[in-house]
C-alpha positions in Angstrom: 0.9 3.2 -22.9 1.3 0.5 -25.2 -0.8 -2.5 -25.4 0.5 -6.2 -25.1 -0.9 -9.4 -24.5 0.0 -11.0 -21.0 0.5 -14.8 -20.6 -2.7 -15.5 -19.6 -3.8 -13.8 -22.9 -5.4 -10.7 -21.7 -4.5 -7.4 -23.1 -2.2 -5.3 -20.6 -0.7 -1.8 -20.8 2.9 -0.8 -20.3 4.3 2.5 -20.1 7.4 4.4 -22.0 10.7 4.3 -20.2 10.5 8.4 -20.3 7.2 7.9 -18.7 8.8 5.8 -15.9 11.6 8.2 -15.4 9.1 10.8 -14.7 7.1 8.6 -12.3 10.3 8.1 -10.3 10.5 11.6 -9.8 6.9 12.6 -9.1 5.9 9.2 -6.9 3.3 7.6 -9.2 2.7 4.2 -10.6 1.0 2.7 -13.3 -1.9 0.1 -13.6 -1.4 -2.7 -15.9 -4.7 -3.6 -16.6 -6.2 -0.1 -17.5 -3.1 2.1 -18.2 -4.2 4.6 -15.6 -1.6 6.6 -13.5 -2.2 6.4 -9.7 -0.6 9.0 -7.4 1.0 8.3 -4.1 2.8 4.8 -5.3 6.1 3.7 -3.7 8.8 2.9 -6.3 8.8 -0.8 -5.3 4.9 -1.2 -5.1 3.1 -4.2 -6.4 -0.4 -5.4 -6.9 -1.8 -2.4 -5.4 -5.3 -1.7 -6.4 -6.5 0.8 -9.1 -8.1 3.9 -8.3 -9.7 3.7 -11.9 -10.7 0.2 -12.4 -10.2 -1.2 -9.0 -8.1 -4.2 -10.1 -4.9 -5.4 -8.3 -2.6 -4.1 -11.0 -1.0 -1.1 -9.9 3.0 -1.3 -10.0 5.4 1.4 -9.0 7.8 2.5 -11.5 11.1 1.1 -10.2 9.4 -2.3 -10.0 8.2 -1.8 -13.6 11.6 -1.2 -14.7 13.1 -4.3 -12.6 10.4 -6.3 -14.5 11.1 -4.9 -17.8 7.6 -3.7 -18.2 8.1 -0.9 -20.4 8.6 -0.1 -24.2 
């Protein structure tokens, strides 16, 4: 995960393209707030609640690809 500054000024995290490709195969998503992987996330998920930090910032891998949020 790589840290970046969001438009609101908060630090968020984005996965690598390689991690997204693996996530598509194994059906998990990523939390932009803390960087945690969350299992059982649909590819097009957006704003799901994170199991680690409870922030509504979990996105599916395909959704992150469409949003261009990877490095």
